[in-house]
Structure formats: C-alpha cells, structure tokens
C-alpha positions as CSV (number, residue, x, y, z in Angstrom):
1,M,176.6,191.7,83.9
2,K,180.2,193.0,83.4
3,N,182.7,190.3,82.5
4,G,185.9,192.2,83.2
5,S,188.1,191.2,86.2
6,H,188.2,194.7,87.4
7,S,184.4,194.9,87.8
8,M,184.6,191.9,90.3
9,G,187.7,193.1,92.1
10,L,189.5,190.1,90.7
11,E,193.2,190.9,90.3
12,V,195.1,188.1,88.6
13,R,198.8,188.9,88.9
14,V,200.9,186.6,86.8
15,E,204.4,187.5,87.9
16,E,206.3,184.7,89.7
17,Q,207.0,185.2,93.4
18,S,210.1,183.6,94.9
19,H,208.3,182.2,97.9
20,T,205.8,180.2,96.0
21,R,205.8,176.5,95.2
22,S,207.7,176.9,92.0
23,S,209.0,173.4,92.8
24,M,205.8,172.1,91.2
25,S,207.8,171.9,88.0
26,N,206.3,168.5,87.2
27,G,202.9,170.1,86.5
28,K,200.4,172.7,87.2
29,W,197.5,173.0,89.6
30,T,193.8,173.0,88.6
31,I,191.5,175.5,90.3
32,G,187.8,174.9,90.6
33,I,185.0,177.5,90.9
34,E,181.7,176.7,92.5
35,S,178.9,179.2,92.2
36,T,175.6,177.3,91.6
37,A,173.6,178.7,94.5
38,H,174.3,180.3,97.9
39,T,178.1,179.5,98.1
40,F,181.0,180.9,96.1
41,S,184.1,178.8,96.5
42,F,187.5,178.2,95.0
43,G,189.2,174.8,95.4
44,L,192.5,173.4,94.3
45,V,193.7,170.0,92.9
46,N,197.5,169.4,92.6
47,P,199.3,168.1,89.5
48,E,198.9,164.5,90.7
49,G,195.1,164.9,91.1
50,V,195.1,165.3,94.9
51,P,192.3,167.6,96.2
52,Y,192.8,170.3,98.8
53,P,190.2,172.0,101.0
54,S,188.4,174.8,99.4
55,V,188.0,178.5,100.4
56,G,184.6,180.0,100.1
57,D,181.8,182.1,101.5
58,T,178.0,181.5,101.8
59,I,175.3,184.1,101.7
60,K,173.0,183.8,104.7
61,P,169.8,185.9,104.3
62,L,168.4,187.3,107.6
63,E,165.0,186.2,106.4
64,G,163.4,184.3,103.6
65,G,165.2,182.0,101.1
66,I,168.1,182.6,98.7
67,H,167.4,185.4,96.2
68,P,169.4,184.6,93.0
69,R,170.3,188.2,92.3
70,E,171.4,188.9,95.8
71,A,173.5,185.7,95.8
72,A,175.1,186.7,92.5
73,D,176.0,190.1,94.0
74,H,177.5,188.3,96.9
75,H,179.6,186.0,94.6
76,R,180.8,189.0,92.6
77,D,181.9,190.9,95.7
78,Y,183.8,188.0,97.2
79,A,185.5,186.6,94.0
80,G,188.7,188.6,94.2
81,K,189.3,188.1,97.9
82,L,188.6,184.4,97.8
83,F,190.8,183.9,94.7
84,Q,193.8,185.4,96.6
85,E,192.9,183.3,99.7
86,V,192.9,180.0,97.9
87,L,196.3,180.7,96.3
88,H,197.7,181.7,99.7
89,S,196.3,178.6,101.3
90,Q,198.8,176.5,99.4
91,N,201.5,179.2,98.9
92,L,200.9,179.4,95.2
93,S,201.0,182.2,92.6
94,P,198.7,182.5,89.6
95,S,201.5,181.1,87.4
96,D,201.2,177.8,89.3
97,I,197.7,177.4,87.9
98,G,197.4,175.3,84.7
99,A,193.6,174.9,84.3
100,I,190.3,176.6,85.4
101,A,187.2,174.5,86.0
102,Y,183.8,176.0,86.9
103,S,180.3,174.8,87.5
104,Q,178.5,175.2,84.1
105,G,175.2,174.0,85.6
106,P,172.7,173.2,86.9
107,G,172.0,176.0,89.3
108,L,170.7,179.5,89.7
109,G,171.3,181.4,86.5
110,P,172.7,184.7,87.9
111,C,175.0,182.8,90.3
112,L,176.3,180.5,87.6
113,R,177.0,183.5,85.3
114,I,179.3,185.0,87.9
115,G,181.3,181.8,88.3
116,A,181.6,181.4,84.5
117,S,182.7,185.0,84.1
118,V,185.3,184.7,86.8
119,A,186.5,181.5,85.2
120,R,186.8,183.1,81.7
121,T,188.6,186.1,83.2
122,I,191.3,183.9,84.9
123,S,191.6,181.6,82.0
124,S,192.1,184.5,79.6
125,K,194.6,186.3,81.7
126,L,196.7,183.2,82.5
127,G,196.3,181.6,79.0
128,V,195.3,178.3,80.5
129,P,192.5,175.8,79.5
130,L,188.9,176.3,80.6
131,I,186.7,173.4,81.6
132,G,183.0,173.8,82.3
133,V,181.7,170.8,84.4
134,N,178.5,169.3,85.6
135,H,177.9,170.2,89.3
136,C,176.0,167.0,90.0
137,V,178.7,164.8,88.4
138,A,181.3,166.7,90.5
139,H,179.5,165.6,93.7
140,I,179.8,162.0,92.5
141,E,183.5,162.2,91.6
142,I,184.7,163.8,94.8
143,G,182.7,161.2,96.7
144,R,184.3,158.3,94.7
145,Q,187.7,159.8,95.2
146,Q,187.4,160.4,98.9
147,C,185.6,157.1,99.7
148,D,187.5,154.9,97.3
149,C,184.2,153.8,95.7
150,N,184.3,152.0,92.4
151,D,180.8,151.9,90.9
152,P,178.3,153.2,93.5
153,V,174.6,154.1,93.5
154,L,174.6,157.8,94.5
155,L,172.0,159.2,96.8
156,Y,172.3,162.9,95.9
157,V,170.5,165.0,98.5
158,S,170.9,168.8,98.5
159,G,168.9,172.0,98.6
160,G,168.2,172.0,94.9
161,N,168.4,168.4,94.0
162,T,167.3,165.0,95.2
163,Q,168.3,162.2,92.9
164,V,169.3,158.5,92.9
165,I,172.0,158.0,90.3
166,A,173.9,155.1,88.9
167,K,176.4,154.7,86.0
168,L,174.9,152.8,83.1
169,Q,176.0,152.7,79.5
170,G,178.6,155.5,79.8
171,K,176.6,158.0,81.7
172,Y,175.4,158.7,85.2
173,R,171.7,157.9,84.9
174,V,169.0,159.3,87.1
175,L,167.0,156.3,88.3
176,G,164.7,158.4,90.6
177,E,164.4,162.0,91.6
178,T,162.2,164.6,93.3
179,L,159.1,165.6,91.4
180,D,158.8,168.9,93.2
181,I,161.4,170.4,95.6
182,G,164.7,169.1,96.8
183,I,164.9,167.6,100.3
184,G,167.2,170.3,101.5
185,N,164.9,173.0,100.2
186,M,162.0,171.3,102.1
187,L,163.9,171.2,105.3
188,D,165.0,174.9,105.0
189,K,161.4,175.9,104.2
190,F,160.1,174.1,107.3
191,A,162.8,175.7,109.4
192,R,161.9,179.2,108.1
193,Q,158.3,178.6,109.1
194,Q,159.5,178.1,112.6
195,G,161.7,181.3,112.5
196,I,164.9,179.3,112.1
197,P,167.3,181.1,109.7
198,F,169.1,179.6,106.8
199,P,170.6,177.0,106.8
200,G,167.8,175.2,108.7
201,G,168.8,171.6,108.2
202,P,171.5,171.4,110.9
203,V,169.1,173.0,113.4
204,I,166.4,170.4,112.5
205,E,169.0,167.7,113.0
206,K,169.9,169.1,116.4
207,L,166.3,169.4,117.6
208,A,165.5,165.9,116.4
209,K,168.5,164.4,118.2
210,E,167.6,166.2,121.4
211,Y,164.1,164.9,121.2
212,I,165.0,161.3,120.7
213,D,167.7,161.5,123.3
214,E,165.2,162.7,125.8
215,N,162.5,160.2,124.6
216,P,164.4,157.0,123.6
217,H,161.2,155.0,123.4
218,A,159.3,157.5,121.3
219,T,157.0,156.3,118.5
220,L,155.6,157.9,115.4
221,D,152.0,157.5,116.8
222,G,150.3,160.8,116.3
223,L,153.3,162.1,114.4
224,E,152.6,160.4,111.1
225,L,153.4,162.2,107.9
226,P,152.6,161.5,104.2
227,Y,155.2,159.1,102.8
228,P,157.1,160.9,99.9
229,V,157.9,157.9,97.7
230,R,156.3,157.9,94.2
231,G,157.6,154.7,92.6
232,M,161.3,155.4,92.1
233,D,160.6,159.2,92.5
234,L,160.0,161.4,95.5
235,A,157.8,164.4,96.4
236,F,158.3,166.6,99.4
237,S,155.7,169.3,99.2
238,G,153.0,167.3,101.0
239,I,155.2,166.2,103.9
240,L,156.3,169.8,104.4
241,T,152.7,171.0,104.7
242,A,151.7,168.1,107.0
243,A,154.7,168.8,109.3
244,Q,153.7,172.4,109.7
245,R,150.2,171.3,110.6
246,L,151.6,169.1,113.4
247,V,153.3,172.1,114.8
248,E,150.1,174.2,114.6
249,K,148.3,171.4,116.4
250,G,150.6,171.8,119.4
251,H,153.2,169.1,118.9
252,S,156.6,170.0,120.1
253,L,159.0,171.3,117.5
254,G,161.5,168.6,118.5
255,S,159.1,165.8,117.9
256,V,158.0,167.1,114.5
257,C,161.6,167.6,113.5
258,W,162.3,164.0,114.4
259,S,159.3,162.7,112.5
260,L,160.1,164.8,109.5
261,Q,163.6,163.4,109.3
262,E,162.5,159.8,109.9
263,H,159.9,160.0,107.1
264,A,161.9,162.0,104.6
265,F,165.1,160.0,105.0
266,A,163.4,156.6,105.1
267,A,161.9,157.5,101.7
268,C,165.3,158.5,100.2
269,I,166.9,155.3,101.5
270,E,164.0,153.2,100.2
271,V,164.5,154.5,96.7
272,A,168.3,154.1,97.0
273,E,167.8,150.5,98.1
274,R,165.6,149.8,95.0
275,A,168.3,151.3,92.8
276,L,170.9,148.9,94.3
277,A,168.5,146.0,93.6
278,H,167.8,147.0,90.0
279,S,171.4,147.8,89.1
280,G,173.1,145.0,91.0
281,K,175.6,147.4,92.5
282,K,177.1,146.9,95.9
283,E,178.0,150.4,97.0
284,V,175.8,153.4,98.0
285,L,177.4,156.8,98.1
286,L,175.9,159.8,99.8
287,G,176.4,163.3,98.4
288,G,175.1,166.8,98.7
289,G,174.6,169.0,101.7
290,V,172.0,166.9,103.4
291,A,174.4,164.0,103.3
292,C,176.1,165.8,106.3
293,N,173.2,164.6,108.5
294,N,174.2,161.8,110.9
295,R,170.8,160.2,110.9
296,L,170.7,159.9,107.2
297,R,174.2,158.3,107.2
298,E,173.1,155.9,109.9
299,M,170.0,154.8,107.9
300,S,172.1,154.3,104.8
301,T,174.7,152.2,106.7
302,L,171.9,150.0,108.1
303,M,170.2,149.5,104.7
304,A,173.5,148.7,103.0
305,G,174.5,146.2,105.7
306,E,171.2,144.4,105.3
307,R,171.9,144.1,101.5
308,E,175.5,142.9,102.0
309,S,176.6,146.2,100.5
310,T,178.6,149.1,101.8
311,S,177.6,152.7,102.5
312,H,180.0,155.7,102.0
313,A,179.9,159.4,102.6
314,P,182.8,161.8,102.0
315,P,184.0,164.3,104.7
316,R,181.4,167.0,105.3
317,M,183.4,169.7,103.6
318,Y,183.1,167.7,100.4
319,C,179.3,167.0,100.8
320,I,178.4,170.7,100.7
321,D,179.0,172.8,97.6
322,N,182.7,173.4,97.2
323,G,185.2,174.5,94.6
324,T,187.4,171.5,95.2
325,M,185.0,169.0,93.7
326,I,184.7,171.2,90.6
327,G,188.5,171.3,90.3
328,L,188.7,167.6,90.6
329,L,186.2,166.9,87.9
330,G,187.9,169.5,85.7
331,Y,191.2,167.8,86.3
332,I,189.7,164.4,85.4
333,E,188.0,165.7,82.2
334,L,191.1,167.6,81.1
335,K,193.1,164.4,81.3
336,T,190.7,162.9,78.7
337,G,191.4,165.9,76.4
338,R,188.2,167.8,77.0
339,K,188.3,171.6,77.1
340,T,185.6,174.2,76.9
341,P,186.0,176.8,74.1
342,F,185.1,180.4,75.1
343,E,182.2,180.4,72.6
344,S,180.7,177.3,74.3
345,S,181.4,178.4,77.9
346,G,177.9,179.7,78.6
347,I,175.9,178.3,81.6
348,D,173.1,175.8,81.5
349,Q,171.0,176.2,84.6
350,Y,168.9,173.2,83.7
351,M,171.8,170.8,82.9
352,R,171.0,167.2,83.7
353,T,173.2,164.7,85.4
354,D,173.0,162.4,82.4
355,D,174.0,165.1,80.0
356,T,177.6,164.4,80.7
357,V,179.4,161.5,78.9
358,V,181.5,159.6,81.4
359,N,184.6,158.3,79.6
360,W,187.1,158.3,82.5
361,S,186.0,155.3,84.6
C-alpha cells in the first residue's frame, strides 16, 4: 500500500485562509480518523474538548458481506474528499488542526492501514502530534461524554464486537463477550439470507416492530430459539442457524425477526445485568451500531429500572462508527501527555479493550 498523500488524493494545504476560524487562538482542534471496517470517517473536537458531528462514507456491497480489500479501496478513494469536507463543516483550514487521532485497532487490517497511513500523512505535513487509539475505548468515552456517565458498565454491541465492559483497576475490563460472531454480524448474516442488503439490522428492527404492532398479543410459542448466554459470555451462531430454519419452515419473516431480536437482546441484557451486580455499578451504557435499536434501548431501560440503576445511550450518530469518537479519545489521551511515535504507529487488528491503560478518569 502506498503511504503518500498523493496516492490517496489527500491534499493537505497548510496556508491560512482569511475566512477560517483563526479566532481559535486559544488552541487547536483535534481531528479523528475512523477506518476499522465499512466506514471511513473524519470527526472534529474543538480546543475545549467539545465534539462535533463527523463526516464519513460507508461502503455498501450489493451482495455478500464486507470484503476487507474492497473496503480499504473505498477508504483510500474517499479520504481526500472527506478530509476537505470535515474542515469545511466547521470553516477550518489545516493550520487549525493541532493533533491527529486514528483507530489503531481492533478492526480489519487493510482498512486500519488506510486510516493509519492517512493519519501519518496529515501529521507529517502539518507537524502535529499523532495519537493511535483503541476503537472500543473510543465508543466508551464518547458515550460517557454524551450521556454524562461517571462509571458505567458498557454493553458494546456492534458488527464485529459484543462485549460487556467495566472499569476495574485502571483498565476497561471485558467481563463477558461473544465466543463466535458479533451480534451485528449475526443480524446482517440473517438479513442477507433473506435477500436484505447491508446493513440488515435496521430492516430487521423495522420488520419486528411491524409484526408486533400488528400482533400485540403475540407469544414466542413456536418461535423459540436457542438462548445465546454462556455464563458471562455469548454465542450467536446457533441462534442464527435456528432462525433461518424457522423461515424455511414457513414462519413469516416478521415473526422470526421479532423472535430473533427478543432472544438475542434479552441475552445481552442478562449478561449486562450480571455485570452490574458483580461490579456494584449503577449505570449501564449502550455503545456500538446495534445500540441504535429502539427495542434494545427499551430492554436496557427496563432492566436498569428494576435494579435501581440508570440506562444510557448516546445519539445514534455516536453509536455507529465515527471519527468524532476517535478524535475525542485522542484529545483525552493527548491531555495526559500520550503521543504515538511514527515507529510505533502500526495497526493492531486484534487489539483488546483492556490493552489500554485508563489514566484520565
């Protein structure tokens, strides 16, 4: 892969423009780059640590799932255009940028490398610090900031990850996680089997809601699926296969979508509830793309209320993968004095949530 800015169409012009916010003389902005999977996104955080909506683009295959190489090509092609768009969104010039944060992992290797290469290019051209951050931890920090949470248990539900996380002894510890595929991946695979293109989760949610609205007294009799809980962990391959068999047996797609959501979400909420009990915490925070689902949010609110706790979910634009959460974590870590030297700026597609030392809260 070529690392030069020209190869990605990334033009970083450093001359000041009179119409930009040069009034930001009290500090510089942090830009975040998200590239872990299907989305390439830039986001901004101002000198006071206030996040602004990101600018991004998502590859949507006509059939099948996300191919890492195709997604990486998409990210490379859109990098330059999106960089200019995010600057224009707040009337900034490159000289207003004081730090570059990027997703260092976990994620798809080819996609992560594009983001890291773009980050190094901008950092080098502008002469500003580079901060490689943990994608999973970024979901936590944007959620805490948006929801004013103090010390929550995080239910992190996305395409590639399903984890229950809590801060213990200076790190975000994984108390439970999927043993096979992420819940978002499971939902997308089921959707593809029905001919529903990516992303399938929102369509499943819509079909499930339509079914229960039309059948308010529906029960799960005849629609039972294997329960995904394995102690504090989860497994979704079996429920995926069983749901497809219900469709093949002639059950309506809406009813199976409803059953699939009820079983899968109940399992996630059960593990999150156990984590609240074990940790003694009083807040649950939802994060990741599947946290956009209204039914999951409803279940979490009900569970938290029964435990005299509170449930929180950030705005949907900050649940999905976005550059702003990367910029926010970069801003936070830079304040602690952490920077990423170029020689240590390689990606780690298997980075764990508990690899990051949390010394800022």
